[in-house]
A tleap script that builds the chain and sets N, CA, C and O, in Angstrom:
source leaprc.protein.ff14SB
mol = sequence {
  NMET GLN ASP ASN ASP GLU LEU ASN PRO LEU
  GLN ASP ILE HIE LYS HIE LEU VAL ALA MET
  SER ALA LEU PHE ARG GLN ARG VAL CYS GLU
  GLU CYS ASN TRP SER ALA PRO THR PHE TYR
  ARG LYS MET ARG GLU LYS GLU ASN LYS PHE
  SER ASN ALA GLU ARG ASP LYS ILE LEU ALA
  VAL MET GLN GLN ILE THR HIE GLU ALA THR
  ASN TYR PHE LYS ARG TYR CSER
}
set mol.1.N position { 11.885 -23.514 2.853 }
set mol.1.CA position { 10.776 -22.564 2.922 }
set mol.1.C position { 9.570 -23.243 3.573 }
set mol.1.O position { 9.309 -24.423 3.339 }
set mol.2.N position { 8.852 -22.495 4.379 }
set mol.2.CA position { 7.688 -23.046 5.070 }
set mol.2.C position { 6.486 -23.071 4.137 }
set mol.2.O position { 6.316 -22.183 3.302 }
set mol.3.N position { 5.648 -24.102 4.288 }
set mol.3.CA position { 4.387 -24.065 3.561 }
set mol.3.C position { 3.352 -23.338 4.424 }
set mol.3.O position { 3.626 -22.990 5.573 }
set mol.4.N position { 2.175 -23.114 3.865 }
set mol.4.CA position { 1.149 -22.306 4.545 }
set mol.4.C position { 0.757 -22.858 5.907 }
set mol.4.O position { 0.423 -22.089 6.808 }
set mol.5.N position { 0.793 -24.196 6.076 }
set mol.5.CA position { 0.396 -24.794 7.348 }
set mol.5.C position { 1.397 -24.495 8.459 }
set mol.5.O position { 1.043 -24.543 9.637 }
set mol.6.N position { 2.645 -24.186 8.099 }
set mol.6.CA position { 3.678 -23.944 9.089 }
set mol.6.C position { 3.844 -22.466 9.429 }
set mol.6.O position { 4.542 -22.136 10.388 }
set mol.7.N position { 3.227 -21.582 8.675 }
set mol.7.CA position { 3.363 -20.151 8.928 }
set mol.7.C position { 2.674 -19.767 10.229 }
set mol.7.O position { 1.603 -20.281 10.552 }
set mol.8.N position { 3.285 -18.878 10.955 }
set mol.8.CA position { 2.636 -18.275 12.110 }
set mol.8.C position { 1.694 -17.216 11.545 }
set mol.8.O position { 2.163 -16.207 11.018 }
set mol.9.N position { 0.376 -17.416 11.637 }
set mol.9.CA position { -0.555 -16.490 10.994 }
set mol.9.C position { -0.420 -15.057 11.504 }
set mol.9.O position { -0.506 -14.114 10.716 }
set mol.10.N position { -0.211 -14.881 12.799 }
set mol.10.CA position { -0.081 -13.529 13.332 }
set mol.10.C position { 1.140 -12.832 12.742 }
set mol.10.O position { 1.070 -11.673 12.331 }
set mol.11.N position { 2.249 -13.543 12.707 }
set mol.11.CA position { 3.474 -12.970 12.154 }
set mol.11.C position { 3.305 -12.659 10.667 }
set mol.11.O position { 3.700 -11.587 10.208 }
set mol.12.N position { 2.728 -13.583 9.925 }
set mol.12.CA position { 2.548 -13.405 8.487 }
set mol.12.C position { 1.611 -12.239 8.179 }
set mol.12.O position { 1.909 -11.415 7.314 }
set mol.13.N position { 0.492 -12.166 8.876 }
set mol.13.CA position { -0.469 -11.083 8.647 }
set mol.13.C position { 0.160 -9.745 8.996 }
set mol.13.O position { 0.035 -8.783 8.238 }
set mol.14.N position { 0.833 -9.674 10.132 }
set mol.14.CA position { 1.482 -8.423 10.542 }
set mol.14.C position { 2.533 -7.994 9.521 }
set mol.14.O position { 2.599 -6.825 9.141 }
set mol.15.N position { 3.345 -8.940 9.083 }
set mol.15.CA position { 4.396 -8.640 8.105 }
set mol.15.C position { 3.802 -8.041 6.830 }
set mol.15.O position { 4.329 -7.066 6.293 }
set mol.16.N position { 2.714 -8.623 6.352 }
set mol.16.CA position { 2.106 -8.134 5.114 }
set mol.16.C position { 1.405 -6.790 5.309 }
set mol.16.O position { 1.437 -5.946 4.414 }
set mol.17.N position { 0.782 -6.584 6.447 }
set mol.17.CA position { 0.137 -5.292 6.694 }
set mol.17.C position { 1.172 -4.176 6.793 }
set mol.17.O position { 0.957 -3.085 6.264 }
set mol.18.N position { 2.279 -4.434 7.458 }
set mol.18.CA position { 3.344 -3.431 7.562 }
set mol.18.C position { 3.921 -3.141 6.177 }
set mol.18.O position { 4.187 -1.986 5.842 }
set mol.19.N position { 4.111 -4.173 5.386 }
set mol.19.CA position { 4.673 -4.000 4.046 }
set mol.19.C position { 3.742 -3.216 3.129 }
set mol.19.O position { 4.201 -2.552 2.199 }
set mol.20.N position { 2.438 -3.288 3.384 }
set mol.20.CA position { 1.483 -2.557 2.541 }
set mol.20.C position { 1.740 -1.062 2.579 }
set mol.20.O position { 1.578 -0.389 1.561 }
set mol.21.N position { 2.132 -0.529 3.712 }
set mol.21.CA position { 2.407 0.898 3.835 }
set mol.21.C position { 3.553 1.315 2.920 }
set mol.21.O position { 3.447 2.298 2.187 }
set mol.22.N position { 4.637 0.570 2.967 }
set mol.22.CA position { 5.792 0.884 2.126 }
set mol.22.C position { 5.461 0.691 0.650 }
set mol.22.O position { 5.883 1.480 -0.196 }
set mol.23.N position { 4.710 -0.353 0.347 }
set mol.23.CA position { 4.323 -0.614 -1.033 }
set mol.23.C position { 3.418 0.493 -1.562 }
set mol.23.O position { 3.569 0.927 -2.704 }
set mol.24.N position { 2.481 0.950 -0.741 }
set mol.24.CA position { 1.601 2.043 -1.140 }
set mol.24.C position { 2.428 3.290 -1.451 }
set mol.24.O position { 2.242 3.917 -2.494 }
set mol.25.N position { 3.333 3.645 -0.553 }
set mol.25.CA position { 4.173 4.828 -0.762 }
set mol.25.C position { 4.994 4.684 -2.038 }
set mol.25.O position { 5.071 5.615 -2.840 }
set mol.26.N position { 5.604 3.526 -2.226 }
set mol.26.CA position { 6.440 3.296 -3.403 }
set mol.26.C position { 5.638 3.444 -4.693 }
set mol.26.O position { 6.073 4.118 -5.627 }
set mol.27.N position { 4.478 2.819 -4.738 }
set mol.27.CA position { 3.679 2.855 -5.971 }
set mol.27.C position { 3.094 4.238 -6.239 }
set mol.27.O position { 3.031 4.666 -7.392 }
set mol.28.N position { 2.668 4.940 -5.195 }
set mol.28.CA position { 2.167 6.306 -5.393 }
set mol.28.C position { 3.294 7.188 -5.920 }
set mol.28.O position { 3.085 7.986 -6.835 }
set mol.29.N position { 4.480 7.048 -5.349 }
set mol.29.CA position { 5.621 7.839 -5.823 }
set mol.29.C position { 5.926 7.538 -7.287 }
set mol.29.O position { 6.213 8.452 -8.061 }
set mol.30.N position { 5.868 6.276 -7.669 }
set mol.30.CA position { 6.108 5.908 -9.068 }
set mol.30.C position { 5.032 6.483 -9.980 }
set mol.30.O position { 5.341 7.079 -11.012 }
set mol.31.N position { 3.776 6.307 -9.601 }
set mol.31.CA position { 2.663 6.751 -10.444 }
set mol.31.C position { 2.599 8.276 -10.574 }
set mol.31.O position { 2.271 8.798 -11.640 }
set mol.32.N position { 2.910 8.977 -9.500 }
set mol.32.CA position { 2.803 10.441 -9.498 }
set mol.32.C position { 4.138 11.126 -9.773 }
set mol.32.O position { 4.216 12.354 -9.812 }
set mol.33.N position { 5.192 10.321 -9.966 }
set mol.33.CA position { 6.531 10.853 -10.212 }
set mol.33.C position { 6.991 11.748 -9.064 }
set mol.33.O position { 7.493 12.850 -9.284 }
set mol.34.N position { 6.814 11.261 -7.843 }
set mol.34.CA position { 7.209 11.980 -6.634 }
set mol.34.C position { 8.393 11.278 -5.996 }
set mol.34.O position { 8.608 10.082 -6.189 }
set mol.35.N position { 9.155 12.045 -5.233 }
set mol.35.CA position { 10.166 11.460 -4.352 }
set mol.35.C position { 9.472 11.087 -3.042 }
set mol.35.O position { 8.340 11.504 -2.793 }
set mol.36.N position { 10.148 10.307 -2.214 }
set mol.36.CA position { 9.583 9.970 -0.898 }
set mol.36.C position { 9.367 11.228 -0.049 }
set mol.36.O position { 8.329 11.337 0.604 }
set mol.37.N position { 10.316 12.192 -0.032 }
set mol.37.CA position { 10.053 13.415 0.739 }
set mol.37.C position { 8.812 14.174 0.246 }
set mol.37.O position { 8.071 14.743 1.047 }
set mol.38.N position { 8.591 14.178 -1.066 }
set mol.38.CA position { 7.391 14.838 -1.602 }
set mol.38.C position { 6.140 14.116 -1.128 }
set mol.38.O position { 5.152 14.759 -0.772 }
set mol.39.N position { 6.169 12.789 -1.119 }
set mol.39.CA position { 5.032 12.009 -0.630 }
set mol.39.C position { 4.685 12.425 0.795 }
set mol.39.O position { 3.526 12.713 1.095 }
set mol.40.N position { 5.686 12.458 1.672 }
set mol.40.CA position { 5.427 12.783 3.078 }
set mol.40.C position { 5.013 14.241 3.257 }
set mol.40.O position { 4.184 14.548 4.114 }
set mol.41.N position { 5.579 15.137 2.459 }
set mol.41.CA position { 5.173 16.547 2.546 }
set mol.41.C position { 3.712 16.696 2.137 }
set mol.41.O position { 2.942 17.382 2.809 }
set mol.42.N position { 3.335 16.058 1.040 }
set mol.42.CA position { 1.946 16.149 0.586 }
set mol.42.C position { 0.994 15.481 1.576 }
set mol.42.O position { -0.153 15.903 1.719 }
set mol.43.N position { 1.466 14.447 2.255 }
set mol.43.CA position { 0.624 13.763 3.232 }
set mol.43.C position { 0.368 14.657 4.451 }
set mol.43.O position { -0.704 14.587 5.053 }
set mol.44.N position { 1.331 15.485 4.813 }
set mol.44.CA position { 1.195 16.351 5.988 }
set mol.44.C position { 0.325 17.581 5.725 }
set mol.44.O position { -0.232 18.156 6.660 }
set mol.45.N position { 0.208 17.986 4.462 }
set mol.45.CA position { -0.545 19.200 4.148 }
set mol.45.C position { -1.999 19.038 4.558 }
set mol.45.O position { -2.610 17.991 4.347 }
set mol.46.N position { -2.533 20.086 5.142 }
set mol.46.CA position { -3.915 20.041 5.631 }
set mol.46.C position { -4.920 20.188 4.492 }
set mol.46.O position { -6.010 19.618 4.548 }
set mol.47.N position { -4.562 20.942 3.468 }
set mol.47.CA position { -5.477 21.159 2.348 }
set mol.47.C position { -5.262 20.092 1.281 }
set mol.47.O position { -4.168 19.548 1.131 }
set mol.48.N position { -6.317 19.811 0.555 }
set mol.48.CA position { -6.269 18.850 -0.536 }
set mol.48.C position { -5.772 19.584 -1.778 }
set mol.48.O position { -6.547 20.255 -2.459 }
set mol.49.N position { -4.486 19.456 -2.067 }
set mol.49.CA position { -3.891 20.164 -3.195 }
set mol.49.C position { -3.450 19.199 -4.288 }
set mol.49.O position { -2.387 19.373 -4.885 }
set mol.50.N position { -4.256 18.193 -4.545 }
set mol.50.CA position { -3.906 17.216 -5.559 }
set mol.50.C position { -4.646 17.526 -6.851 }
set mol.50.O position { -5.790 17.978 -6.839 }
set mol.51.N position { -3.970 17.274 -7.960 }
set mol.51.CA position { -4.659 17.379 -9.241 }
set mol.51.C position { -5.632 16.202 -9.339 }
set mol.51.O position { -5.538 15.239 -8.579 }
set mol.52.N position { -6.550 16.296 -10.273 }
set mol.52.CA position { -7.484 15.181 -10.476 }
set mol.52.C position { -6.730 13.912 -10.862 }
set mol.52.O position { -7.090 12.817 -10.429 }
set mol.53.N position { -5.685 14.058 -11.676 }
set mol.53.CA position { -4.896 12.895 -12.095 }
set mol.53.C position { -4.190 12.264 -10.898 }
set mol.53.O position { -4.172 11.040 -10.766 }
set mol.54.N position { -3.607 13.090 -10.024 }
set mol.54.CA position { -2.947 12.559 -8.828 }
set mol.54.C position { -3.945 11.838 -7.935 }
set mol.54.O position { -3.670 10.739 -7.451 }
set mol.55.N position { -5.091 12.447 -7.718 }
set mol.55.CA position { -6.126 11.835 -6.882 }
set mol.55.C position { -6.540 10.479 -7.460 }
set mol.55.O position { -6.662 9.498 -6.727 }
set mol.56.N position { -6.754 10.430 -8.768 }
set mol.56.CA position { -7.147 9.176 -9.413 }
set mol.56.C position { -6.066 8.105 -9.272 }
set mol.56.O position { -6.371 6.938 -9.029 }
set mol.57.N position { -4.802 8.504 -9.426 }
set mol.57.CA position { -3.701 7.545 -9.300 }
set mol.57.C position { -3.581 7.028 -7.870 }
set mol.57.O position { -3.361 5.835 -7.658 }
set mol.58.N position { -3.724 7.910 -6.896 }
set mol.58.CA position { -3.646 7.513 -5.486 }
set mol.58.C position { -4.736 6.488 -5.174 }
set mol.58.O position { -4.471 5.464 -4.545 }
set mol.59.N position { -5.949 6.767 -5.611 }
set mol.59.CA position { -7.061 5.844 -5.354 }
set mol.59.C position { -6.872 4.518 -6.087 }
set mol.59.O position { -7.197 3.458 -5.551 }
set mol.60.N position { -6.346 4.577 -7.316 }
set mol.60.CA position { -6.112 3.343 -8.073 }
set mol.60.C position { -5.061 2.473 -7.387 }
set mol.60.O position { -5.210 1.253 -7.319 }
set mol.61.N position { -4.005 3.096 -6.882 }
set mol.61.CA position { -2.971 2.346 -6.159 }
set mol.61.C position { -3.567 1.712 -4.908 }
set mol.61.O position { -3.313 0.542 -4.624 }
set mol.62.N position { -4.355 2.475 -4.164 }
set mol.62.CA position { -4.987 1.948 -2.950 }
set mol.62.C position { -5.872 0.747 -3.283 }
set mol.62.O position { -5.832 -0.267 -2.585 }
set mol.63.N position { -6.655 0.856 -4.330 }
set mol.63.CA position { -7.538 -0.247 -4.711 }
set mol.63.C position { -6.739 -1.473 -5.139 }
set mol.63.O position { -7.103 -2.598 -4.798 }
set mol.64.N position { -5.664 -1.267 -5.878 }
set mol.64.CA position { -4.841 -2.384 -6.332 }
set mol.64.C position { -4.187 -3.095 -5.149 }
set mol.64.O position { -4.186 -4.324 -5.084 }
set mol.65.N position { -3.639 -2.334 -4.226 }
set mol.65.CA position { -2.952 -2.932 -3.078 }
set mol.65.C position { -3.937 -3.655 -2.166 }
set mol.65.O position { -3.640 -4.747 -1.682 }
set mol.66.N position { -5.093 -3.069 -1.927 }
set mol.66.CA position { -6.064 -3.748 -1.065 }
set mol.66.C position { -6.611 -5.006 -1.744 }
set mol.66.O position { -6.902 -5.997 -1.074 }
set mol.67.N position { -6.750 -4.970 -3.054 }
set mol.67.CA position { -7.183 -6.163 -3.793 }
set mol.67.C position { -6.137 -7.275 -3.660 }
set mol.67.O position { -6.478 -8.428 -3.396 }
set mol.68.N position { -4.870 -6.920 -3.843 }
set mol.68.CA position { -3.791 -7.899 -3.705 }
set mol.68.C position { -3.759 -8.474 -2.285 }
set mol.68.O position { -3.581 -9.678 -2.100 }
set mol.69.N position { -3.931 -7.610 -1.296 }
set mol.69.CA position { -3.907 -8.067 0.101 }
set mol.69.C position { -5.088 -8.989 0.389 }
set mol.69.O position { -4.930 -10.015 1.050 }
set mol.70.N position { -6.259 -8.628 -0.103 }
set mol.70.CA position { -7.443 -9.464 0.101 }
set mol.70.C position { -7.212 -10.851 -0.479 }
set mol.70.O position { -7.543 -11.857 0.148 }
set mol.71.N position { -6.647 -10.900 -1.673 }
set mol.71.CA position { -6.361 -12.199 -2.288 }
set mol.71.C position { -5.337 -12.983 -1.473 }
set mol.71.O position { -5.473 -14.196 -1.311 }
set mol.72.N position { -4.327 -12.311 -0.965 }
set mol.72.CA position { -3.307 -12.991 -0.161 }
set mol.72.C position { -3.912 -13.541 1.128 }
set mol.72.O position { -3.650 -14.683 1.505 }
set mol.73.N position { -4.723 -12.721 1.802 }
set mol.73.CA position { -5.260 -13.111 3.107 }
set mol.73.C position { -6.372 -14.153 3.018 }
set mol.73.O position { -6.807 -14.671 4.047 }
set mol.74.N position { -6.836 -14.466 1.824 }
set mol.74.CA position { -7.849 -15.513 1.670 }
set mol.74.C position { -7.337 -16.859 2.163 }
set mol.74.O position { -8.129 -17.746 2.480 }
set mol.75.N position { -6.029 -17.015 2.231 }
set mol.75.CA position { -5.457 -18.278 2.724 }
set mol.75.C position { -5.854 -18.548 4.161 }
set mol.75.O position { -5.775 -19.690 4.616 }
set mol.76.N position { -6.282 -17.519 4.893 }
set mol.76.CA position { -6.666 -17.679 6.293 }
set mol.76.C position { -8.177 -17.803 6.484 }
set mol.76.O position { -8.664 -17.852 7.613 }
set mol.77.N position { -8.898 -17.851 5.397 }
set mol.77.CA position { -10.360 -17.974 5.497 }
set mol.77.C position { -10.772 -19.422 5.617 }
set mol.77.O position { -11.963 -19.720 5.711 }
savepdb mol mol.pdb
quit
């Protein structure tokens, strides 16, 4: 396994940013008890048809994932 000094920063950053999308979808589906097709259908809808609980869960997942990413990317500071 490579240590941090051997990682290609561009590759590592890109890999983690791409993974964030899948992780966000997975966690929102878990928190809201949705399937992946439901996630994508709700994402395409033009109107905001989320319950307050769904909205709160979506925002909480976003905050958690961005916090985790910020902590991970500190290695490049």
